[in-house]
C-alpha positions as a Markdown table, in Angstrom:
| # | Residue | x | y | z |
|---|---|---|---|---|
| 1 | Met | -40.6 | 5.4 | -30.1 |
| 2 | Thr | -41.3 | 9.1 | -30.2 |
| 3 | Ala | -40.0 | 11.7 | -27.6 |
| 4 | Ser | -43.6 | 11.9 | -26.2 |
| 5 | Asp | -43.7 | 8.1 | -25.8 |
| 6 | Ala | -40.3 | 8.2 | -24.0 |
| 7 | Tyr | -41.4 | 11.0 | -21.8 |
| 8 | Ala | -44.7 | 9.3 | -21.0 |
| 9 | His | -42.8 | 6.1 | -20.1 |
| 10 | Val | -40.5 | 8.0 | -17.7 |
| 11 | Ala | -43.3 | 10.1 | -16.2 |
| 12 | Gly | -45.8 | 7.2 | -16.2 |
| 13 | Glu | -46.9 | 4.9 | -13.5 |
| 14 | Ser | -43.8 | 2.7 | -13.4 |
| 15 | Ser | -41.8 | 4.0 | -10.4 |
| 16 | Arg | -38.9 | 1.8 | -11.5 |
| 17 | Ala | -38.3 | 3.6 | -14.8 |
| 18 | Thr | -34.9 | 5.3 | -14.7 |
| 19 | Ile | -33.3 | 7.7 | -17.1 |
| 20 | Arg | -29.6 | 8.6 | -17.6 |
| 21 | Leu | -27.5 | 10.3 | -20.2 |
| 22 | Ala | -26.7 | 8.4 | -23.3 |
| 23 | Ser | -23.2 | 7.1 | -23.5 |
| 24 | Ser | -22.4 | 9.4 | -26.4 |
| 25 | Ile | -23.1 | 12.5 | -24.2 |
| 26 | His | -20.4 | 14.4 | -22.4 |
| 27 | Leu | -20.5 | 17.6 | -20.4 |
| 28 | Arg | -17.8 | 20.3 | -20.6 |
| 29 | Glu | -18.1 | 22.6 | -17.7 |
| 30 | Glu | -17.9 | 26.4 | -18.2 |
| 31 | Pro | -16.7 | 29.0 | -15.8 |
| 32 | Asp | -20.2 | 30.4 | -15.2 |
| 33 | Gly | -21.5 | 27.1 | -13.9 |
| 34 | Gly | -23.2 | 26.1 | -17.2 |
| 35 | Ala | -21.8 | 23.5 | -19.5 |
| 36 | Leu | -21.5 | 22.4 | -23.1 |
| 37 | Val | -23.4 | 19.2 | -23.9 |
| 38 | Val | -21.3 | 17.3 | -26.5 |
| 39 | Asp | -22.8 | 14.5 | -28.5 |
| 40 | Asp | -20.0 | 12.3 | -29.9 |
| 41 | Arg | -22.5 | 10.5 | -32.1 |
| 42 | Thr | -23.5 | 13.5 | -34.1 |
| 43 | Leu | -20.5 | 15.8 | -33.2 |
| 44 | Thr | -22.9 | 18.5 | -32.1 |
| 45 | Ala | -22.8 | 20.7 | -28.9 |
| 46 | Ala | -25.3 | 22.7 | -27.1 |
| 47 | Arg | -24.8 | 25.2 | -24.2 |
| 48 | Ile | -26.9 | 24.6 | -21.1 |
| 49 | Asn | -27.3 | 27.0 | -18.1 |
| 50 | Arg | -26.4 | 26.3 | -14.5 |
| 51 | Ser | -29.7 | 24.8 | -13.5 |
| 52 | Ala | -29.8 | 22.4 | -16.5 |
| 53 | His | -26.1 | 21.5 | -15.7 |
| 54 | Val | -27.1 | 20.3 | -12.2 |
| 55 | Leu | -29.7 | 18.0 | -13.8 |
| 56 | Phe | -27.4 | 16.7 | -16.5 |
| 57 | Gln | -24.8 | 15.9 | -13.8 |
| 58 | Ala | -27.4 | 13.9 | -11.9 |
| 59 | Leu | -28.2 | 12.1 | -15.1 |
| 60 | Gly | -24.7 | 10.7 | -15.1 |
| 61 | Arg | -26.2 | 7.8 | -13.1 |
| 62 | Pro | -29.7 | 6.3 | -13.4 |
| 63 | Cys | -32.4 | 8.2 | -11.6 |
| 64 | Thr | -36.1 | 8.7 | -11.8 |
| 65 | Leu | -38.0 | 11.8 | -12.8 |
| 66 | Gly | -38.9 | 12.2 | -9.2 |
| 67 | Asp | -35.2 | 12.2 | -8.2 |
| 68 | Leu | -34.5 | 14.9 | -10.8 |
| 69 | Val | -37.4 | 17.1 | -9.6 |
| 70 | Gly | -36.1 | 16.9 | -6.0 |
| 71 | Ile | -32.5 | 17.7 | -7.2 |
| 72 | Phe | -33.7 | 20.7 | -9.2 |
| 73 | Ala | -35.9 | 22.0 | -6.3 |
| 74 | Asp | -33.0 | 21.8 | -3.9 |
| 75 | Ala | -30.6 | 23.5 | -6.4 |
| 76 | Val | -32.9 | 26.4 | -7.2 |
| 77 | Lys | -34.5 | 26.5 | -3.8 |
| 78 | Cys | -38.1 | 26.2 | -5.0 |
| 79 | Pro | -41.0 | 24.0 | -3.9 |
| 80 | Val | -41.1 | 20.6 | -5.5 |
| 81 | Gly | -44.4 | 21.4 | -7.1 |
| 82 | Glu | -42.9 | 24.3 | -9.0 |
| 83 | Ala | -39.9 | 22.2 | -10.1 |
| 84 | Phe | -41.9 | 19.5 | -12.0 |
| 85 | Thr | -42.7 | 21.4 | -15.1 |
| 86 | Pro | -39.2 | 22.7 | -16.0 |
| 87 | Val | -37.7 | 19.3 | -15.2 |
| 88 | Ala | -40.3 | 17.5 | -17.3 |
| 89 | Lys | -39.7 | 19.9 | -20.3 |
| 90 | Leu | -35.9 | 19.4 | -20.1 |
| 91 | Val | -36.3 | 15.6 | -20.0 |
| 92 | Glu | -38.7 | 15.7 | -22.9 |
| 93 | Glu | -36.3 | 17.9 | -25.0 |
| 94 | Ala | -33.3 | 15.8 | -24.1 |
| 95 | Ala | -35.2 | 12.6 | -25.0 |
| 96 | Arg | -36.2 | 14.2 | -28.3 |
| 97 | Leu | -32.5 | 14.9 | -29.1 |
| 98 | Gly | -31.5 | 11.3 | -28.3 |
| 99 | Trp | -29.5 | 12.4 | -25.2 |
| 100 | Leu | -31.2 | 10.0 | -22.8 |
| 101 | Glu | -31.5 | 6.3 | -22.2 |
| 102 | Val | -34.6 | 5.0 | -20.4 |
| 103 | Gln | -34.5 | 1.8 | -18.4 |
| 104 | Asp | -37.5 | 0.0 | -16.9 |
| 105 | Gly | -35.8 | -1.8 | -14.0 |
| 106 | Met | -36.0 | -5.3 | -15.5 |
| 107 | Leu | -36.4 | -4.4 | -19.1 |
| 108 | Asp | -34.0 | -2.1 | -21.0 |
| 109 | Asn | -36.1 | -0.4 | -23.6 |
| 110 | Gly | -33.0 | 0.8 | -25.5 |
| 111 | Ile | -34.3 | 4.3 | -25.9 |
| 112 | Ser | -31.2 | 6.2 | -27.0 |
| 113 | Gly | -29.9 | 7.8 | -30.1 |
| 114 | Ala | -31.8 | 9.4 | -32.9 |
| 115 | Ala | -33.3 | 6.1 | -34.1 |
| 116 | Gly | -34.8 | 5.4 | -30.7 |
| 117 | Leu | -36.6 | 8.7 | -30.4 |
């Protein structure tokens, strides 16, 4: 499954689809409110800003794309309509990197890791 397929699945019509951080992903908070995203699977790390950190913290538990948009809108104090695009781009990039797992309520699609995306 490609990153675009994973994103389409999450953003698609299934309101039951949830996303969460892959089990190999850990966050290391930084003093400025950002964080390092550490992938134990590949031993790589990436720095994320404060806004992305809020979303990655939320992804510690299963949530929908709509949940993430609402969380982001509240965190940066913007209308929900303006929050969708940056959240969708972050989800798409995180999926491309293999940092997310997508679940479809009854069916676990096993979208995680580099092989899944």
